[in-house]
C-alpha positions as CSV (number, residue, x, y, z in Angstrom):
1,M,-0.2,-5.8,28.3
2,E,-2.3,-3.3,26.2
3,V,-5.3,-4.4,24.6
4,L,-6.0,-2.7,21.2
5,L,-9.1,-2.1,19.4
6,P,-9.0,-4.9,16.7
7,R,-10.2,-4.6,13.2
8,W,-12.8,-6.6,12.2
9,G,-13.3,-6.0,8.7
10,P,-11.4,-4.6,5.9
11,N,-13.1,-1.5,5.9
12,M,-13.4,-0.8,9.7
13,V,-11.6,2.3,11.0
14,S,-13.0,3.0,14.2
15,A,-15.6,1.8,16.8
16,V,-17.3,3.4,19.8
17,V,-16.9,1.7,23.1
18,L,-20.4,1.4,24.7
19,E,-19.7,-0.1,28.0
20,W,-17.0,-1.8,30.2
21,L,-18.1,-5.3,31.3
22,R,-15.1,-5.4,33.9
23,Q,-13.7,-2.7,36.1
24,V,-10.2,-1.9,37.1
25,G,-8.9,-4.4,39.6
26,D,-10.8,-7.3,38.1
27,R,-9.0,-10.4,37.3
28,V,-9.7,-11.5,33.9
29,H,-9.1,-15.0,31.8
30,A,-7.9,-15.2,27.9
31,G,-11.0,-14.6,26.1
32,E,-13.3,-13.3,28.6
33,P,-15.4,-10.2,27.0
34,L,-13.8,-6.6,28.4
35,C,-16.1,-4.2,26.9
36,R,-18.8,-3.9,24.2
37,V,-18.0,-1.7,21.1
38,E,-20.3,-0.7,18.1
39,T,-18.8,-0.4,14.5
40,E,-20.5,0.8,11.5
41,K,-21.8,-2.7,10.9
42,I,-21.9,-4.5,14.1
43,T,-21.9,-4.5,17.8
44,T,-19.4,-7.1,19.5
45,E,-17.1,-7.5,22.6
46,V,-13.6,-7.0,23.0
47,E,-11.9,-9.9,24.5
48,A,-8.8,-10.0,26.8
49,P,-6.0,-11.6,25.1
50,A,-4.3,-13.1,28.2
51,A,-5.1,-13.6,31.5
52,G,-4.3,-11.1,34.6
53,V,-5.6,-8.1,36.2
54,L,-7.5,-5.2,34.5
55,T,-5.1,-2.0,35.7
56,E,-6.1,0.8,33.7
57,I,-9.0,1.8,31.3
58,L,-7.8,4.2,28.9
59,V,-11.4,4.7,26.7
60,Q,-14.5,5.9,28.4
61,P,-18.1,4.8,27.2
62,G,-19.2,7.0,24.4
63,E,-15.6,7.5,23.1
64,E,-15.0,6.8,19.4
65,V,-11.3,5.5,18.9
66,E,-9.6,4.2,15.6
67,V,-8.3,0.9,15.0
68,G,-5.4,-0.2,16.9
69,T,-6.0,2.5,20.1
70,V,-5.1,1.2,23.2
71,L,-8.5,0.5,24.9
72,C,-7.0,-0.9,28.4
73,R,-4.0,-2.6,30.2
74,I,-3.8,-5.8,31.8
75,E,-0.9,-7.0,33.8
76,P,0.1,-10.7,34.7
77,G,-1.3,-11.8,37.7
């Protein structure tokens, strides 16, 4: 399952990944924070949409990405 950068407001176009709270190989639960991101207006967390294992991190801390960008992947398990 791909985890995308969500849009939190109508004018949001991008965000900067500040830090990852989980690492590749970690088990995660639905709703659990995966990373912290900063937009033009807020700093917030991206949550896991489903339970599984974090298998891949695609965006590194400090990178700015557009809404809808794949941040990481979670596999069932």
